[in-house]
C-alpha positions as CSV (number, residue, x, y, z in Angstrom):
1,X,-2.5,5.1,-29.7
2,X,-0.6,8.4,-29.6
3,X,-0.8,10.4,-26.4
4,X,-2.1,14.0,-26.5
5,X,-0.2,16.6,-24.5
6,X,-2.5,19.3,-23.0
7,X,-0.8,22.6,-22.2
8,X,-2.0,25.0,-19.6
9,X,-3.4,28.4,-20.6
10,X,-0.4,30.1,-18.9
11,X,2.1,28.1,-21.0
12,X,0.2,28.8,-24.2
13,X,0.0,32.5,-23.4
14,X,3.8,32.7,-22.7
15,X,4.5,30.8,-26.0
16,X,2.4,33.3,-27.9
17,X,4.0,36.2,-26.2
18,X,7.4,34.9,-27.2
19,X,6.3,34.5,-30.9
20,X,4.9,38.0,-30.9
21,X,8.0,39.4,-29.3
22,X,10.1,37.7,-32.0
23,X,8.0,39.1,-34.8
24,X,7.8,42.6,-33.5
25,X,11.4,43.0,-32.3
26,X,13.8,40.6,-34.0
27,X,12.6,40.8,-37.6
28,X,12.5,44.6,-37.8
29,X,15.9,44.7,-36.2
30,X,17.4,42.3,-38.7
31,X,16.0,44.4,-41.6
32,X,17.3,47.6,-40.2
33,X,20.7,46.0,-39.6
34,X,20.9,45.0,-43.3
35,X,19.9,48.6,-44.3
36,X,22.7,50.0,-42.0
37,X,25.3,47.7,-43.5
38,X,24.2,48.8,-47.0
39,X,24.4,52.5,-46.1
40,X,27.9,52.1,-44.6
41,X,29.3,50.0,-47.5
42,X,27.6,52.0,-50.4
43,X,27.5,55.5,-48.9
44,X,29.9,58.0,-50.3
45,X,28.9,60.9,-48.1
46,X,29.9,61.1,-44.4
47,X,26.3,61.8,-43.4
48,X,25.2,58.5,-45.0
49,X,28.0,56.6,-43.2
50,X,27.1,58.2,-39.9
51,X,23.5,57.4,-40.4
52,X,24.4,53.8,-41.1
53,X,26.5,53.6,-38.0
54,X,23.8,55.1,-35.8
55,X,21.3,52.6,-37.3
56,X,23.6,49.7,-36.5
57,X,24.1,51.0,-32.9
58,X,20.3,51.1,-32.6
59,X,20.0,47.6,-34.0
60,X,22.6,46.3,-31.6
61,X,20.7,47.9,-28.6
62,X,17.4,46.4,-29.9
63,X,19.0,43.0,-30.3
64,X,20.4,43.1,-26.8
65,X,16.9,44.0,-25.5
66,X,15.5,41.1,-27.5
67,X,17.9,38.6,-26.0
68,X,17.2,39.8,-22.5
69,X,13.5,39.8,-23.1
70,X,13.6,36.3,-24.5
71,X,15.5,35.1,-21.4
72,X,12.9,36.6,-19.1
73,X,10.0,35.2,-21.1
74,X,11.7,31.7,-21.3
75,X,12.2,31.8,-17.5
76,X,8.5,32.7,-17.1
77,X,7.5,29.8,-19.3
78,X,9.8,27.4,-17.3
79,X,8.3,28.7,-14.0
80,X,4.8,28.2,-15.3
81,X,5.6,24.6,-16.3
82,X,7.1,23.9,-12.9
83,X,4.1,25.4,-11.1
84,X,1.7,23.3,-13.3
85,X,3.7,20.2,-12.5
86,X,3.7,21.0,-8.8
87,X,0.0,21.6,-8.7
88,X,-0.6,18.3,-10.6
89,X,1.6,16.4,-8.2
90,X,-0.1,18.0,-5.2
91,X,-3.5,17.1,-6.6
92,X,-2.5,13.5,-7.1
93,X,-0.9,13.2,-3.6
94,X,-4.0,14.7,-2.0
95,X,-6.5,12.7,-4.1
96,X,-5.1,9.3,-3.1
97,X,-5.8,9.5,0.7
98,X,-9.0,11.3,0.1
99,X,-10.3,8.6,-2.2
100,X,-9.4,5.9,0.3
101,X,-11.0,7.8,3.2
102,X,-14.2,8.4,1.2
103,X,-14.3,4.7,0.2
104,X,-14.1,3.4,3.7
105,X,-16.6,6.0,5.1
106,X,-19.1,5.0,2.4
107,X,-18.6,1.3,3.3
108,X,-19.3,2.0,7.0
109,X,-22.2,4.4,6.3
110,X,-24.0,1.9,4.0
111,X,-23.6,-0.8,6.6
112,X,-21.7,-3.2,4.3
113,X,-19.5,-4.2,7.2
114,X,-21.1,-5.9,10.2
115,X,-18.2,-7.6,11.8
116,X,-16.8,-5.4,14.6
117,X,-13.2,-6.5,13.8
118,X,-13.7,-5.3,10.2
119,X,-15.3,-2.1,11.3
120,X,-12.3,-1.4,13.5
121,X,-9.9,-2.2,10.6
122,X,-11.8,0.3,8.4
123,X,-11.5,3.0,11.2
124,X,-7.8,2.2,11.5
125,X,-7.2,2.7,7.8
126,X,-9.2,6.0,7.9
127,X,-7.1,7.2,10.8
128,X,-3.9,6.3,9.0
129,X,-5.0,8.1,5.8
130,X,-6.0,11.1,7.8
131,X,-2.6,11.1,9.5
132,X,-0.9,10.8,6.1
133,X,-3.0,13.7,4.8
134,X,-2.2,15.8,7.8
135,X,1.5,15.1,7.4
136,X,1.4,15.9,3.7
137,X,-0.3,19.2,4.2
138,X,2.0,20.1,7.1
139,X,5.1,19.4,5.0
140,X,3.7,21.4,2.1
141,X,3.0,24.3,4.4
142,X,6.5,24.1,5.9
143,X,8.1,23.9,2.4
144,X,6.0,26.8,1.1
145,X,7.0,29.0,4.0
146,X,10.7,28.3,3.6
147,X,10.8,28.8,-0.1
148,X,8.7,32.0,0.0
149,X,11.1,33.3,2.7
150,X,8.2,33.7,5.1
151,X,9.6,31.2,7.6
152,X,10.5,32.9,10.9
153,X,13.9,31.5,11.5
154,X,15.4,32.2,15.0
155,X,18.8,32.9,13.7
156,X,21.6,33.0,16.3
157,X,25.0,31.5,16.9
158,X,24.5,27.8,17.7
159,X,26.8,24.9,18.4
160,X,26.7,22.1,15.8
161,X,26.6,19.6,18.7
162,X,23.3,21.1,19.9
163,X,21.9,20.7,16.4
164,X,22.9,17.0,16.2
165,X,21.7,16.4,19.8
166,X,18.2,17.7,18.9
167,X,18.1,15.7,15.7
168,X,19.1,12.5,17.7
169,X,16.1,13.1,20.0
170,X,13.8,12.9,17.0
171,X,15.7,10.0,15.6
172,X,15.4,8.0,18.8
173,X,11.6,7.8,18.4
174,X,12.1,6.3,14.9
175,X,14.7,3.7,15.8
176,X,13.3,2.8,19.2
177,X,13.5,-1.0,19.7
178,X,15.5,-1.5,16.5
179,X,19.0,-2.9,16.5
180,X,21.2,-0.3,14.8
181,X,25.0,0.1,14.6
182,X,24.8,3.8,15.2
183,X,27.9,6.0,15.5
184,X,28.2,9.7,16.2
185,X,31.4,11.8,15.8
186,X,31.3,15.5,16.3
187,X,34.3,17.8,16.4
188,X,34.1,20.0,19.5
189,X,33.6,23.8,19.2
190,X,32.0,23.9,15.8
191,X,29.6,26.9,15.5
192,X,27.2,28.1,12.8
193,X,24.7,30.9,12.5
194,X,21.1,29.8,12.0
195,X,17.9,28.3,13.4
196,X,18.7,25.3,15.6
197,X,15.3,23.6,15.3
198,X,15.1,24.0,11.5
199,X,18.6,22.6,11.0
200,X,17.9,19.8,13.4
201,X,14.8,18.9,11.4
202,X,17.0,18.8,8.2
203,X,19.5,16.4,9.9
204,X,16.7,14.3,11.4
205,X,15.1,13.9,7.9
206,X,18.5,12.5,6.7
207,X,18.7,10.2,9.6
208,X,15.1,9.0,9.1
209,X,15.9,8.3,5.4
210,X,19.0,6.4,6.4
211,X,17.0,4.2,8.8
212,X,14.2,3.6,6.3
213,X,16.5,2.5,3.4
214,X,18.9,0.2,5.3
215,X,18.3,-3.5,5.7
216,X,16.4,-4.8,8.7
217,X,19.3,-6.8,9.8
218,X,22.8,-5.2,10.1
219,X,21.7,-1.5,9.9
220,X,24.7,0.7,10.1
221,X,24.3,4.5,10.3
222,X,26.9,7.1,11.1
223,X,26.7,10.9,11.6
224,X,29.8,13.0,11.6
225,X,30.5,16.7,11.9
226,X,33.7,18.4,10.9
227,X,35.0,21.6,9.5
228,X,37.6,23.5,7.5
229,X,38.4,27.2,7.8
230,X,35.2,28.4,6.2
231,X,32.6,25.6,6.3
232,X,31.0,23.0,8.6
233,X,30.1,19.6,7.1
234,X,27.4,17.4,8.7
235,X,27.5,13.9,7.0
236,X,25.0,11.1,7.4
237,X,26.2,7.7,6.0
238,X,24.4,4.4,5.8
239,X,24.8,0.9,4.4
240,X,21.5,0.9,2.6
241,X,20.3,0.0,-0.9
242,X,21.9,3.0,-2.5
243,X,20.6,5.5,-5.1
244,X,21.2,5.2,-8.9
245,X,23.3,8.0,-10.2
246,X,20.6,9.4,-12.5
247,X,18.3,9.8,-9.5
248,X,20.7,11.5,-7.2
249,X,19.7,15.1,-8.2
250,X,16.1,14.2,-8.8
251,X,15.4,13.0,-5.3
252,X,15.7,16.6,-4.0
253,X,12.7,17.7,-6.1
254,X,9.2,17.9,-4.7
255,X,7.2,14.6,-4.8
256,X,10.2,12.8,-6.4
257,X,11.1,9.4,-4.8
258,X,13.9,7.1,-5.8
259,X,13.3,3.7,-7.3
260,X,14.3,2.1,-3.9
261,X,11.4,3.8,-2.3
262,X,9.0,2.8,-5.0
263,X,10.1,-0.8,-5.4
264,X,10.2,-1.3,-1.6
265,X,6.7,0.1,-1.1
266,X,8.1,2.5,1.5
267,X,5.7,5.0,2.9
268,X,6.6,8.6,2.1
269,X,5.5,11.8,0.4
270,X,8.6,12.7,-1.6
271,X,9.0,16.0,0.4
272,X,11.5,15.1,3.1
273,X,14.6,15.9,1.0
274,X,13.0,18.9,-0.6
275,X,12.5,20.3,2.9
276,X,16.2,19.5,3.7
277,X,17.4,21.4,0.7
278,X,15.1,24.3,1.3
279,X,16.3,24.7,5.0
280,X,19.9,24.4,4.1
281,X,19.6,26.8,1.2
282,X,17.9,29.3,3.5
283,X,21.0,29.1,5.7
284,X,23.3,29.8,2.7
285,X,24.5,26.2,2.6
286,X,24.1,23.3,0.2
287,X,23.4,19.6,0.4
288,X,24.7,16.8,-1.8
289,X,24.8,13.0,-2.0
290,X,27.1,10.3,-3.0
291,X,25.8,6.8,-3.4
292,X,26.4,3.5,-5.1
293,X,23.9,0.7,-5.6
294,X,24.0,-1.8,-2.6
295,X,26.9,0.2,-1.1
296,X,24.9,2.8,0.9
297,X,24.6,6.6,0.7
298,X,26.4,9.6,2.0
299,X,24.4,12.8,2.4
300,X,26.3,15.9,3.3
301,X,25.1,19.3,4.6
302,X,27.6,22.1,4.2
303,X,27.0,25.3,6.1
304,X,29.1,28.5,6.5
305,X,31.2,28.3,9.6
306,X,30.7,31.1,12.1
307,X,33.2,33.8,11.2
308,X,34.2,34.4,14.8
309,X,35.4,30.8,15.0
310,X,37.7,31.1,12.0
311,X,41.3,31.2,13.2
């Protein structure tokens, strides 16, 4: 059976606007351009030639306006598609825990479970799903604030070592009781300008991912911080399963998870790396990844170095 693609009203409206814009602007412009060329080539009087030149200048201006208008309309259509995809993803991610919670509540309410142990198990699952839902909503709220530039960042000059120390505190709770070959190397005196807690959250997210996607035995994670004259690099390296090259850009998008996460049944929302990118971008930096299958991954945060520290 062939699948049917349903387009949103916004996308349909923008598509119609683009067609109307083309009919009302491009076609008349082409016709007037032809007339202008004919006037210049066939005209024997100077007034005819001048009229043809003015007509061509007008057509060139109209054509430039059409190109710019098309660009803006196309961007609007792309934005609408992204928004629709985002809403669809959010709806799916929210529906899954809500369905599970409702199912277990109905089971308990109708008295279908009498065994106290089974009742406790149902309540445990409900609590887990509520925690998952709360975490998802919290991450969405954080990401929305950052991307809309409403996040109140406490920007000041901060030491990179303080950022990493705060991230390590959060990471300790994750790796507690786990045998990890963990190494930290930070150049002294590195300074950046930004929000320490937000940047620490970005680094902690990378450390959490490194811990999650490395083998149970023989985990090896390293975090380093170094700099050149203009930028500071914070790098998190692991010996995990790796990320296929086609997925290395995709994993920074909202609700996108790599095949390693899906195949390994790892719990997650697909928002962690989106938050990392949003935080780093808000600090005028960038984040990238290098990875090979079964060879581990290397995530790098690049931030502008504090100007006062440049020598």
